[in-house]
mmCIF file of the N, C-alpha and C atoms, coordinates in Angstrom:
data_MODEL
# 
_entry.id   MODEL 
# 
loop_
_atom_site.group_PDB 
_atom_site.id 
_atom_site.type_symbol 
_atom_site.label_atom_id 
_atom_site.label_alt_id 
_atom_site.label_comp_id 
_atom_site.label_asym_id 
_atom_site.label_entity_id 
_atom_site.label_seq_id 
_atom_site.pdbx_PDB_ins_code 
_atom_site.Cartn_x 
_atom_site.Cartn_y 
_atom_site.Cartn_z 
_atom_site.occupancy 
_atom_site.B_iso_or_equiv 
_atom_site.pdbx_formal_charge 
_atom_site.auth_seq_id 
_atom_site.auth_comp_id 
_atom_site.auth_asym_id 
_atom_site.auth_atom_id 
_atom_site.pdbx_PDB_model_num 
ATOM 1   N N  . MET A 1 1  ? -8.718  -3.762  7.031   1.00 0.00 ? 1  MET A N  1 
ATOM 2   C CA . MET A 1 1  ? -7.210  -4.134  7.561   1.00 0.00 ? 1  MET A CA 1 
ATOM 3   C C  . MET A 1 1  ? -6.029  -3.345  6.497   1.00 0.00 ? 1  MET A C  1 
ATOM 4   N N  . ARG A 1 2  ? -5.288  -1.969  7.098   1.00 0.00 ? 2  ARG A N  1 
ATOM 5   C CA . ARG A 1 2  ? -4.388  -1.535  6.765   1.00 0.00 ? 2  ARG A CA 1 
ATOM 6   C C  . ARG A 1 2  ? -3.136  -2.410  6.065   1.00 0.00 ? 2  ARG A C  1 
ATOM 7   N N  . LEU A 1 3  ? -2.809  -0.910  5.069   1.00 0.00 ? 3  LEU A N  1 
ATOM 8   C CA . LEU A 1 3  ? -1.899  -2.391  4.356   1.00 0.00 ? 3  LEU A CA 1 
ATOM 9   C C  . LEU A 1 3  ? -0.405  -1.838  5.575   1.00 0.00 ? 3  LEU A C  1 
ATOM 10  N N  . SER A 1 4  ? -0.294  -1.072  6.000   1.00 0.00 ? 4  SER A N  1 
ATOM 11  C CA . SER A 1 4  ? 1.409   -1.274  7.148   1.00 0.00 ? 4  SER A CA 1 
ATOM 12  C C  . SER A 1 4  ? 0.973   -2.720  7.647   1.00 0.00 ? 4  SER A C  1 
ATOM 13  N N  . GLU A 1 5  ? -0.288  -3.259  8.719   1.00 0.00 ? 5  GLU A N  1 
ATOM 14  C CA . GLU A 1 5  ? -0.133  -4.732  8.594   1.00 0.00 ? 5  GLU A CA 1 
ATOM 15  C C  . GLU A 1 5  ? 0.009   -5.706  8.295   1.00 0.00 ? 5  GLU A C  1 
ATOM 16  N N  . LEU A 1 6  ? 0.457   -5.788  6.698   1.00 0.00 ? 6  LEU A N  1 
ATOM 17  C CA . LEU A 1 6  ? 0.531   -6.940  6.154   1.00 0.00 ? 6  LEU A CA 1 
ATOM 18  C C  . LEU A 1 6  ? 2.117   -7.338  6.169   1.00 0.00 ? 6  LEU A C  1 
ATOM 19  N N  . LYS A 1 7  ? 2.734   -8.495  5.647   1.00 0.00 ? 7  LYS A N  1 
ATOM 20  C CA . LYS A 1 7  ? 3.433   -9.306  5.589   1.00 0.00 ? 7  LYS A CA 1 
ATOM 21  C C  . LYS A 1 7  ? 3.912   -9.745  4.065   1.00 0.00 ? 7  LYS A C  1 
ATOM 22  N N  . PRO A 1 8  ? 5.411   -9.422  4.233   1.00 0.00 ? 8  PRO A N  1 
ATOM 23  C CA . PRO A 1 8  ? 6.256   -9.528  3.140   1.00 0.00 ? 8  PRO A CA 1 
ATOM 24  C C  . PRO A 1 8  ? 5.241   -10.542 1.918   1.00 0.00 ? 8  PRO A C  1 
ATOM 25  N N  . GLY A 1 9  ? 5.084   -11.162 0.720   1.00 0.00 ? 9  GLY A N  1 
ATOM 26  C CA . GLY A 1 9  ? 4.032   -11.962 -0.145  1.00 0.00 ? 9  GLY A CA 1 
ATOM 27  C C  . GLY A 1 9  ? 2.894   -11.873 -0.096  1.00 0.00 ? 9  GLY A C  1 
ATOM 28  N N  . ALA A 1 10 ? 2.093   -11.098 0.781   1.00 0.00 ? 10 ALA A N  1 
ATOM 29  C CA . ALA A 1 10 ? 0.799   -10.772 1.319   1.00 0.00 ? 10 ALA A CA 1 
ATOM 30  C C  . ALA A 1 10 ? 0.127   -10.410 -0.552  1.00 0.00 ? 10 ALA A C  1 
ATOM 31  N N  . ILE A 1 11 ? -0.527  -10.769 -0.716  1.00 0.00 ? 11 ILE A N  1 
ATOM 32  C CA . ILE A 1 11 ? -1.504  -9.870  -1.870  1.00 0.00 ? 11 ILE A CA 1 
ATOM 33  C C  . ILE A 1 11 ? -2.809  -9.733  -1.486  1.00 0.00 ? 11 ILE A C  1 
ATOM 34  N N  . ALA A 1 12 ? -3.442  -7.921  -1.803  1.00 0.00 ? 12 ALA A N  1 
ATOM 35  C CA . ALA A 1 12 ? -4.488  -7.699  -0.930  1.00 0.00 ? 12 ALA A CA 1 
ATOM 36  C C  . ALA A 1 12 ? -4.689  -6.743  -2.207  1.00 0.00 ? 12 ALA A C  1 
ATOM 37  N N  . ARG A 1 13 ? -6.297  -6.159  -2.037  1.00 0.00 ? 13 ARG A N  1 
ATOM 38  C CA . ARG A 1 13 ? -6.947  -5.247  -2.993  1.00 0.00 ? 13 ARG A CA 1 
ATOM 39  C C  . ARG A 1 13 ? -7.030  -3.637  -2.614  1.00 0.00 ? 13 ARG A C  1 
ATOM 40  N N  . ILE A 1 14 ? -7.126  -2.966  -2.767  1.00 0.00 ? 14 ILE A N  1 
ATOM 41  C CA . ILE A 1 14 ? -7.271  -1.678  -1.890  1.00 0.00 ? 14 ILE A CA 1 
ATOM 42  C C  . ILE A 1 14 ? -8.940  -1.185  -2.218  1.00 0.00 ? 14 ILE A C  1 
ATOM 43  N N  . VAL A 1 15 ? -9.206  -0.941  -1.346  1.00 0.00 ? 15 VAL A N  1 
ATOM 44  C CA . VAL A 1 15 ? -10.439 -0.503  -0.592  1.00 0.00 ? 15 VAL A CA 1 
ATOM 45  C C  . VAL A 1 15 ? -10.220 0.483   -0.504  1.00 0.00 ? 15 VAL A C  1 
ATOM 46  N N  . ALA A 1 16 ? -9.924  1.611   -0.147  1.00 0.00 ? 16 ALA A N  1 
ATOM 47  C CA . ALA A 1 16 ? -10.423 3.000   0.664   1.00 0.00 ? 16 ALA A CA 1 
ATOM 48  C C  . ALA A 1 16 ? -8.687  3.503   0.822   1.00 0.00 ? 16 ALA A C  1 
ATOM 49  N N  . ILE A 1 17 ? -8.430  4.794   0.753   1.00 0.00 ? 17 ILE A N  1 
ATOM 50  C CA . ILE A 1 17 ? -7.115  5.754   0.685   1.00 0.00 ? 17 ILE A CA 1 
ATOM 51  C C  . ILE A 1 17 ? -8.216  6.194   2.287   1.00 0.00 ? 17 ILE A C  1 
ATOM 52  N N  . SER A 1 18 ? -7.794  6.328   3.528   1.00 0.00 ? 18 SER A N  1 
ATOM 53  C CA . SER A 1 18 ? -8.728  7.343   4.417   1.00 0.00 ? 18 SER A CA 1 
ATOM 54  C C  . SER A 1 18 ? -7.732  8.351   4.920   1.00 0.00 ? 18 SER A C  1 
ATOM 55  N N  . SER A 1 19 ? -7.032  9.038   3.401   1.00 0.00 ? 19 SER A N  1 
ATOM 56  C CA . SER A 1 19 ? -6.121  10.597  3.847   1.00 0.00 ? 19 SER A CA 1 
ATOM 57  C C  . SER A 1 19 ? -6.850  11.097  2.655   1.00 0.00 ? 19 SER A C  1 
ATOM 58  N N  . THR A 1 20 ? -7.048  12.585  2.885   1.00 0.00 ? 20 THR A N  1 
ATOM 59  C CA . THR A 1 20 ? -7.161  13.577  2.314   1.00 0.00 ? 20 THR A CA 1 
ATOM 60  C C  . THR A 1 20 ? -5.991  14.316  1.612   1.00 0.00 ? 20 THR A C  1 
ATOM 61  N N  . GLY A 1 21 ? -6.305  15.164  0.309   1.00 0.00 ? 21 GLY A N  1 
ATOM 62  C CA . GLY A 1 21 ? -5.834  16.131  0.286   1.00 0.00 ? 21 GLY A CA 1 
ATOM 63  C C  . GLY A 1 21 ? -4.800  15.901  -0.531  1.00 0.00 ? 21 GLY A C  1 
ATOM 64  N N  . SER A 1 22 ? -3.117  16.484  -0.794  1.00 0.00 ? 22 SER A N  1 
ATOM 65  C CA . SER A 1 22 ? -2.243  16.407  -1.488  1.00 0.00 ? 22 SER A CA 1 
ATOM 66  C C  . SER A 1 22 ? -1.736  14.789  -1.257  1.00 0.00 ? 22 SER A C  1 
ATOM 67  N N  . PHE A 1 23 ? -1.449  14.227  -0.338  1.00 0.00 ? 23 PHE A N  1 
ATOM 68  C CA . PHE A 1 23 ? -1.108  12.675  0.105   1.00 0.00 ? 23 PHE A CA 1 
ATOM 69  C C  . PHE A 1 23 ? -2.008  12.415  -0.846  1.00 0.00 ? 23 PHE A C  1 
ATOM 70  N N  . LYS A 1 24 ? -3.698  12.062  -0.580  1.00 0.00 ? 24 LYS A N  1 
ATOM 71  C CA . LYS A 1 24 ? -4.556  11.696  -1.446  1.00 0.00 ? 24 LYS A CA 1 
ATOM 72  C C  . LYS A 1 24 ? -4.253  11.404  -3.150  1.00 0.00 ? 24 LYS A C  1 
ATOM 73  N N  . LYS A 1 25 ? -3.783  12.726  -3.159  1.00 0.00 ? 25 LYS A N  1 
ATOM 74  C CA . LYS A 1 25 ? -4.193  12.474  -4.833  1.00 0.00 ? 25 LYS A CA 1 
ATOM 75  C C  . LYS A 1 25 ? -2.278  12.023  -4.897  1.00 0.00 ? 25 LYS A C  1 
ATOM 76  N N  . ARG A 1 26 ? -1.661  12.685  -4.168  1.00 0.00 ? 26 ARG A N  1 
ATOM 77  C CA . ARG A 1 26 ? -0.127  11.520  -4.905  1.00 0.00 ? 26 ARG A CA 1 
ATOM 78  C C  . ARG A 1 26 ? -0.222  10.250  -5.207  1.00 0.00 ? 26 ARG A C  1 
ATOM 79  N N  . LEU A 1 27 ? -0.738  9.459   -4.203  1.00 0.00 ? 27 LEU A N  1 
ATOM 80  C CA . LEU A 1 27 ? -1.524  8.225   -3.985  1.00 0.00 ? 27 LEU A CA 1 
ATOM 81  C C  . LEU A 1 27 ? -1.292  7.348   -5.174  1.00 0.00 ? 27 LEU A C  1 
ATOM 82  N N  . GLN A 1 28 ? -3.052  8.491   -5.676  1.00 0.00 ? 28 GLN A N  1 
ATOM 83  C CA . GLN A 1 28 ? -3.815  8.147   -7.014  1.00 0.00 ? 28 GLN A CA 1 
ATOM 84  C C  . GLN A 1 28 ? -3.292  7.961   -8.315  1.00 0.00 ? 28 GLN A C  1 
ATOM 85  N N  . GLU A 1 29 ? -1.817  9.437   -7.938  1.00 0.00 ? 29 GLU A N  1 
ATOM 86  C CA . GLU A 1 29 ? -1.784  9.309   -9.295  1.00 0.00 ? 29 GLU A CA 1 
ATOM 87  C C  . GLU A 1 29 ? 0.110   8.541   -9.066  1.00 0.00 ? 29 GLU A C  1 
ATOM 88  N N  . MET A 1 30 ? 0.183   7.943   -8.594  1.00 0.00 ? 30 MET A N  1 
ATOM 89  C CA . MET A 1 30 ? 1.317   6.511   -8.764  1.00 0.00 ? 30 MET A CA 1 
ATOM 90  C C  . MET A 1 30 ? 0.559   5.555   -8.782  1.00 0.00 ? 30 MET A C  1 
ATOM 91  N N  . GLY A 1 31 ? -1.115  5.400   -8.688  1.00 0.00 ? 31 GLY A N  1 
ATOM 92  C CA . GLY A 1 31 ? -1.991  4.258   -9.317  1.00 0.00 ? 31 GLY A CA 1 
ATOM 93  C C  . GLY A 1 31 ? -2.306  3.432   -7.925  1.00 0.00 ? 31 GLY A C  1 
ATOM 94  N N  . ALA A 1 32 ? -2.564  3.947   -6.919  1.00 0.00 ? 32 ALA A N  1 
ATOM 95  C CA . ALA A 1 32 ? -3.193  3.478   -5.775  1.00 0.00 ? 32 ALA A CA 1 
ATOM 96  C C  . ALA A 1 32 ? -4.082  4.033   -5.612  1.00 0.00 ? 32 ALA A C  1 
ATOM 97  N N  . LEU A 1 33 ? -5.018  3.172   -6.692  1.00 0.00 ? 33 LEU A N  1 
ATOM 98  C CA . LEU A 1 33 ? -6.630  3.279   -6.484  1.00 0.00 ? 33 LEU A CA 1 
ATOM 99  C C  . LEU A 1 33 ? -7.294  2.021   -6.149  1.00 0.00 ? 33 LEU A C  1 
ATOM 100 N N  . PRO A 1 34 ? -8.411  2.451   -5.609  1.00 0.00 ? 34 PRO A N  1 
ATOM 101 C CA . PRO A 1 34 ? -9.405  1.202   -5.243  1.00 0.00 ? 34 PRO A CA 1 
ATOM 102 C C  . PRO A 1 34 ? -9.546  0.102   -6.176  1.00 0.00 ? 34 PRO A C  1 
ATOM 103 N N  . GLY A 1 35 ? -9.512  -1.155  -5.566  1.00 0.00 ? 35 GLY A N  1 
ATOM 104 C CA . GLY A 1 35 ? -9.845  -2.062  -6.833  1.00 0.00 ? 35 GLY A CA 1 
ATOM 105 C C  . GLY A 1 35 ? -8.571  -2.619  -7.378  1.00 0.00 ? 35 GLY A C  1 
ATOM 106 N N  . GLU A 1 36 ? -7.253  -1.417  -7.323  1.00 0.00 ? 36 GLU A N  1 
ATOM 107 C CA . GLU A 1 36 ? -5.870  -2.116  -7.474  1.00 0.00 ? 36 GLU A CA 1 
ATOM 108 C C  . GLU A 1 36 ? -5.417  -3.370  -6.757  1.00 0.00 ? 36 GLU A C  1 
ATOM 109 N N  . ILE A 1 37 ? -4.773  -4.633  -7.466  1.00 0.00 ? 37 ILE A N  1 
ATOM 110 C CA . ILE A 1 37 ? -4.320  -5.524  -6.894  1.00 0.00 ? 37 ILE A CA 1 
ATOM 111 C C  . ILE A 1 37 ? -3.176  -5.061  -6.450  1.00 0.00 ? 37 ILE A C  1 
ATOM 112 N N  . ILE A 1 38 ? -2.490  -5.023  -5.317  1.00 0.00 ? 38 ILE A N  1 
ATOM 113 C CA . ILE A 1 38 ? -1.481  -4.962  -4.584  1.00 0.00 ? 38 ILE A CA 1 
ATOM 114 C C  . ILE A 1 38 ? -0.549  -6.411  -3.779  1.00 0.00 ? 38 ILE A C  1 
ATOM 115 N N  . ARG A 1 39 ? 0.847   -6.101  -3.841  1.00 0.00 ? 39 ARG A N  1 
ATOM 116 C CA . ARG A 1 39 ? 1.408   -7.240  -3.622  1.00 0.00 ? 39 ARG A CA 1 
ATOM 117 C C  . ARG A 1 39 ? 2.990   -6.699  -2.574  1.00 0.00 ? 39 ARG A C  1 
ATOM 118 N N  . VAL A 1 40 ? 3.020   -7.008  -1.094  1.00 0.00 ? 40 VAL A N  1 
ATOM 119 C CA . VAL A 1 40 ? 3.804   -6.606  -0.187  1.00 0.00 ? 40 VAL A CA 1 
ATOM 120 C C  . VAL A 1 40 ? 4.477   -7.394  -0.847  1.00 0.00 ? 40 VAL A C  1 
ATOM 121 N N  . GLU A 1 41 ? 6.400   -6.968  -1.509  1.00 0.00 ? 41 GLU A N  1 
ATOM 122 C CA . GLU A 1 41 ? 7.107   -7.067  -1.412  1.00 0.00 ? 41 GLU A CA 1 
ATOM 123 C C  . GLU A 1 41 ? 8.112   -7.249  -0.404  1.00 0.00 ? 41 GLU A C  1 
ATOM 124 N N  . LYS A 1 42 ? 8.798   -6.080  0.268   1.00 0.00 ? 42 LYS A N  1 
ATOM 125 C CA . LYS A 1 42 ? 9.733   -6.735  1.317   1.00 0.00 ? 42 LYS A CA 1 
ATOM 126 C C  . LYS A 1 42 ? 9.018   -5.515  2.459   1.00 0.00 ? 42 LYS A C  1 
ATOM 127 N N  . THR A 1 43 ? 9.925   -5.467  3.530   1.00 0.00 ? 43 THR A N  1 
ATOM 128 C CA . THR A 1 43 ? 10.051  -4.374  4.413   1.00 0.00 ? 43 THR A CA 1 
ATOM 129 C C  . THR A 1 43 ? 11.306  -4.083  5.019   1.00 0.00 ? 43 THR A C  1 
ATOM 130 N N  . ALA A 1 44 ? 11.693  -2.893  5.416   1.00 0.00 ? 44 ALA A N  1 
ATOM 131 C CA . ALA A 1 44 ? 12.673  -2.751  6.252   1.00 0.00 ? 44 ALA A CA 1 
ATOM 132 C C  . ALA A 1 44 ? 12.662  -3.411  7.373   1.00 0.00 ? 44 ALA A C  1 
ATOM 133 N N  . PRO A 1 45 ? 14.106  -3.928  7.844   1.00 0.00 ? 45 PRO A N  1 
ATOM 134 C CA . PRO A 1 45 ? 14.334  -4.186  9.436   1.00 0.00 ? 45 PRO A CA 1 
ATOM 135 C C  . PRO A 1 45 ? 13.282  -4.091  10.561  1.00 0.00 ? 45 PRO A C  1 
ATOM 136 N N  . LEU A 1 46 ? 13.074  -3.036  10.333  1.00 0.00 ? 46 LEU A N  1 
ATOM 137 C CA . LEU A 1 46 ? 12.053  -2.052  11.162  1.00 0.00 ? 46 LEU A CA 1 
ATOM 138 C C  . LEU A 1 46 ? 10.490  -1.539  11.428  1.00 0.00 ? 46 LEU A C  1 
ATOM 139 N N  . GLY A 1 47 ? 10.856  -2.361  9.590   1.00 0.00 ? 47 GLY A N  1 
ATOM 140 C CA . GLY A 1 47 ? 9.026   -2.108  9.164   1.00 0.00 ? 47 GLY A CA 1 
ATOM 141 C C  . GLY A 1 47 ? 8.658   -0.683  8.556   1.00 0.00 ? 47 GLY A C  1 
ATOM 142 N N  . ASP A 1 48 ? 9.786   -0.146  7.955   1.00 0.00 ? 48 ASP A N  1 
ATOM 143 C CA . ASP A 1 48 ? 9.982   1.163   7.932   1.00 0.00 ? 48 ASP A CA 1 
ATOM 144 C C  . ASP A 1 48 ? 11.443  0.820   6.940   1.00 0.00 ? 48 ASP A C  1 
ATOM 145 N N  . PRO A 1 49 ? 10.524  1.666   5.554   1.00 0.00 ? 49 PRO A N  1 
ATOM 146 C CA . PRO A 1 49 ? 9.623   1.455   4.529   1.00 0.00 ? 49 PRO A CA 1 
ATOM 147 C C  . PRO A 1 49 ? 9.263   0.451   4.672   1.00 0.00 ? 49 PRO A C  1 
ATOM 148 N N  . ILE A 1 50 ? 8.037   0.305   3.654   1.00 0.00 ? 50 ILE A N  1 
ATOM 149 C CA . ILE A 1 50 ? 7.562   -0.822  3.042   1.00 0.00 ? 50 ILE A CA 1 
ATOM 150 C C  . ILE A 1 50 ? 7.570   -1.013  1.235   1.00 0.00 ? 50 ILE A C  1 
ATOM 151 N N  . GLU A 1 51 ? 8.087   -1.811  0.587   1.00 0.00 ? 51 GLU A N  1 
ATOM 152 C CA . GLU A 1 51 ? 7.983   -1.933  -0.863  1.00 0.00 ? 51 GLU A CA 1 
ATOM 153 C C  . GLU A 1 51 ? 6.839   -3.002  -1.300  1.00 0.00 ? 51 GLU A C  1 
ATOM 154 N N  . ILE A 1 52 ? 6.551   -2.075  -2.083  1.00 0.00 ? 52 ILE A N  1 
ATOM 155 C CA . ILE A 1 52 ? 5.194   -2.853  -2.843  1.00 0.00 ? 52 ILE A CA 1 
ATOM 156 C C  . ILE A 1 52 ? 4.644   -2.948  -4.497  1.00 0.00 ? 52 ILE A C  1 
ATOM 157 N N  . THR A 1 53 ? 4.527   -3.979  -4.812  1.00 0.00 ? 53 THR A N  1 
ATOM 158 C CA . THR A 1 53 ? 4.516   -3.871  -6.411  1.00 0.00 ? 53 THR A CA 1 
ATOM 159 C C  . THR A 1 53 ? 2.605   -3.379  -6.722  1.00 0.00 ? 53 THR A C  1 
ATOM 160 N N  . ILE A 1 54 ? 2.438   -2.311  -7.550  1.00 0.00 ? 54 ILE A N  1 
ATOM 161 C CA . ILE A 1 54 ? 1.135   -2.320  -7.909  1.00 0.00 ? 54 ILE A CA 1 
ATOM 162 C C  . ILE A 1 54 ? 1.718   -1.632  -9.698  1.00 0.00 ? 54 ILE A C  1 
ATOM 163 N N  . LYS A 1 55 ? 0.613   -2.293  -10.592 1.00 0.00 ? 55 LYS A N  1 
ATOM 164 C CA . LYS A 1 55 ? 0.741   -2.025  -11.329 1.00 0.00 ? 55 LYS A CA 1 
ATOM 165 C C  . LYS A 1 55 ? 1.557   -2.723  -12.672 1.00 0.00 ? 55 LYS A C  1 
ATOM 166 N N  . GLY A 1 56 ? 2.512   -3.560  -11.983 1.00 0.00 ? 56 GLY A N  1 
ATOM 167 C CA . GLY A 1 56 ? 4.049   -3.480  -12.051 1.00 0.00 ? 56 GLY A CA 1 
ATOM 168 C C  . GLY A 1 56 ? 5.050   -2.821  -12.097 1.00 0.00 ? 56 GLY A C  1 
ATOM 169 N N  . TYR A 1 57 ? 5.025   -2.113  -11.244 1.00 0.00 ? 57 TYR A N  1 
ATOM 170 C CA . TYR A 1 57 ? 6.420   -1.122  -10.452 1.00 0.00 ? 57 TYR A CA 1 
ATOM 171 C C  . TYR A 1 57 ? 6.277   -1.201  -9.092  1.00 0.00 ? 57 TYR A C  1 
ATOM 172 N N  . SER A 1 58 ? 7.440   -0.967  -8.263  1.00 0.00 ? 58 SER A N  1 
ATOM 173 C CA . SER A 1 58 ? 7.772   -1.025  -7.705  1.00 0.00 ? 58 SER A CA 1 
ATOM 174 C C  . SER A 1 58 ? 7.387   0.519   -6.703  1.00 0.00 ? 58 SER A C  1 
ATOM 175 N N  . LEU A 1 59 ? 7.075   0.285   -5.775  1.00 0.00 ? 59 LEU A N  1 
ATOM 176 C CA . LEU A 1 59 ? 6.801   1.520   -4.953  1.00 0.00 ? 59 LEU A CA 1 
ATOM 177 C C  . LEU A 1 59 ? 6.870   1.313   -3.806  1.00 0.00 ? 59 LEU A C  1 
ATOM 178 N N  . SER A 1 60 ? 7.733   2.311   -2.573  1.00 0.00 ? 60 SER A N  1 
ATOM 179 C CA . SER A 1 60 ? 8.137   2.110   -1.670  1.00 0.00 ? 60 SER A CA 1 
ATOM 180 C C  . SER A 1 60 ? 7.277   3.330   -0.271  1.00 0.00 ? 60 SER A C  1 
ATOM 181 N N  . LEU A 1 61 ? 6.660   3.183   0.839   1.00 0.00 ? 61 LEU A N  1 
ATOM 182 C CA . LEU A 1 61 ? 5.912   3.537   1.493   1.00 0.00 ? 61 LEU A CA 1 
ATOM 183 C C  . LEU A 1 61 ? 6.259   3.654   2.753   1.00 0.00 ? 61 LEU A C  1 
ATOM 184 N N  . ARG A 1 62 ? 6.263   4.414   3.436   1.00 0.00 ? 62 ARG A N  1 
ATOM 185 C CA . ARG A 1 62 ? 6.635   5.031   4.774   1.00 0.00 ? 62 ARG A CA 1 
ATOM 186 C C  . ARG A 1 62 ? 5.860   4.321   5.563   1.00 0.00 ? 62 ARG A C  1 
ATOM 187 N N  . LYS A 1 63 ? 5.953   3.426   6.724   1.00 0.00 ? 63 LYS A N  1 
ATOM 188 C CA . LYS A 1 63 ? 4.531   3.310   7.133   1.00 0.00 ? 63 LYS A CA 1 
ATOM 189 C C  . LYS A 1 63 ? 3.831   3.775   7.668   1.00 0.00 ? 63 LYS A C  1 
ATOM 190 N N  . SER A 1 64 ? 3.619   4.980   7.969   1.00 0.00 ? 64 SER A N  1 
ATOM 191 C CA . SER A 1 64 ? 2.635   6.210   8.043   1.00 0.00 ? 64 SER A CA 1 
ATOM 192 C C  . SER A 1 64 ? 1.939   6.315   6.961   1.00 0.00 ? 64 SER A C  1 
ATOM 193 N N  . GLU A 1 65 ? 2.184   6.176   5.645   1.00 0.00 ? 65 GLU A N  1 
ATOM 194 C CA . GLU A 1 65 ? 1.663   6.510   4.305   1.00 0.00 ? 65 GLU A CA 1 
ATOM 195 C C  . GLU A 1 65 ? 0.655   5.159   4.675   1.00 0.00 ? 65 GLU A C  1 
ATOM 196 N N  . ALA A 1 66 ? 1.229   3.853   4.556   1.00 0.00 ? 66 ALA A N  1 
ATOM 197 C CA . ALA A 1 66 ? 0.842   2.772   4.579   1.00 0.00 ? 66 ALA A CA 1 
ATOM 198 C C  . ALA A 1 66 ? -0.298  2.199   5.248   1.00 0.00 ? 66 ALA A C  1 
ATOM 199 N N  . GLU A 1 67 ? -0.436  2.808   6.496   1.00 0.00 ? 67 GLU A N  1 
ATOM 200 C CA . GLU A 1 67 ? -1.635  3.372   7.461   1.00 0.00 ? 67 GLU A CA 1 
ATOM 201 C C  . GLU A 1 67 ? -2.647  3.936   6.857   1.00 0.00 ? 67 GLU A C  1 
ATOM 202 N N  . ALA A 1 68 ? -2.643  4.500   5.594   1.00 0.00 ? 68 ALA A N  1 
ATOM 203 C CA . ALA A 1 68 ? -3.554  5.336   5.058   1.00 0.00 ? 68 ALA A CA 1 
ATOM 204 C C  . ALA A 1 68 ? -4.751  4.989   4.065   1.00 0.00 ? 68 ALA A C  1 
ATOM 205 N N  . ILE A 1 69 ? -3.962  3.360   3.530   1.00 0.00 ? 69 ILE A N  1 
ATOM 206 C CA . ILE A 1 69 ? -4.394  2.655   2.743   1.00 0.00 ? 69 ILE A CA 1 
ATOM 207 C C  . ILE A 1 69 ? -4.985  1.701   3.670   1.00 0.00 ? 69 ILE A C  1 
ATOM 208 N N  . VAL A 1 70 ? -6.444  1.239   3.000   1.00 0.00 ? 70 VAL A N  1 
ATOM 209 C CA . VAL A 1 70 ? -7.438  -0.085  3.812   1.00 0.00 ? 70 VAL A CA 1 
ATOM 210 C C  . VAL A 1 70 ? -7.222  -0.809  2.556   1.00 0.00 ? 70 VAL A C  1 
ATOM 211 N N  . VAL A 1 71 ? -6.864  -2.057  2.874   1.00 0.00 ? 71 VAL A N  1 
ATOM 212 C CA . VAL A 1 71 ? -6.675  -3.335  2.080   1.00 0.00 ? 71 VAL A CA 1 
ATOM 213 C C  . VAL A 1 71 ? -7.958  -4.234  2.101   1.00 0.00 ? 71 VAL A C  1 
ATOM 214 N N  . GLU A 1 72 ? -8.040  -4.922  1.179   1.00 0.00 ? 72 GLU A N  1 
ATOM 215 C CA . GLU A 1 72 ? -8.553  -6.649  1.880   1.00 0.00 ? 72 GLU A CA 1 
ATOM 216 C C  . GLU A 1 72 ? -7.828  -7.793  1.281   1.00 0.00 ? 72 GLU A C  1 
ATOM 217 N N  . VAL A 1 73 ? -7.577  -8.623  2.209   1.00 0.00 ? 73 VAL A N  1 
ATOM 218 C CA . VAL A 1 73 ? -6.019  -9.514  2.187   1.00 0.00 ? 73 VAL A CA 1 
ATOM 219 C C  . VAL A 1 73 ? -6.631  -10.496 1.061   1.00 0.00 ? 73 VAL A C  1 
ATOM 220 N N  . LEU A 1 74 ? -5.875  -10.682 0.547   1.00 0.00 ? 74 LEU A N  1 
ATOM 221 C CA . LEU A 1 74 ? -6.443  -11.925 -1.267  1.00 0.00 ? 74 LEU A CA 1 
ATOM 222 C C  . LEU A 1 74 ? -5.818  -13.271 -1.076  1.00 0.00 ? 74 LEU A C  1 
ATOM 223 N N  . LYS A 1 75 ? -4.603  -13.128 -0.495  1.00 0.00 ? 75 LYS A N  1 
ATOM 224 C CA . LYS A 1 75 ? -3.641  -14.257 -0.309  1.00 0.00 ? 75 LYS A CA 1 
ATOM 225 C C  . LYS A 1 75 ? -2.587  -14.128 0.728   1.00 0.00 ? 75 LYS A C  1 
# 
């Protein structure tokens, strides 16, 4: 499942990042690493951007960026 498909309140574990290059490196520098637990906090009315909590801080991602993150739903 993709991060962009989750609803607010969902908790998931990052399985993989299906992007390459500088975008993948930027996500990893922000803490989006395989195995990390994330929680979807909010989505904007049109679904873009998505606010998540990872490693205790908030991170906003565009929907297109969230589509590159493969997750396993925990709750």
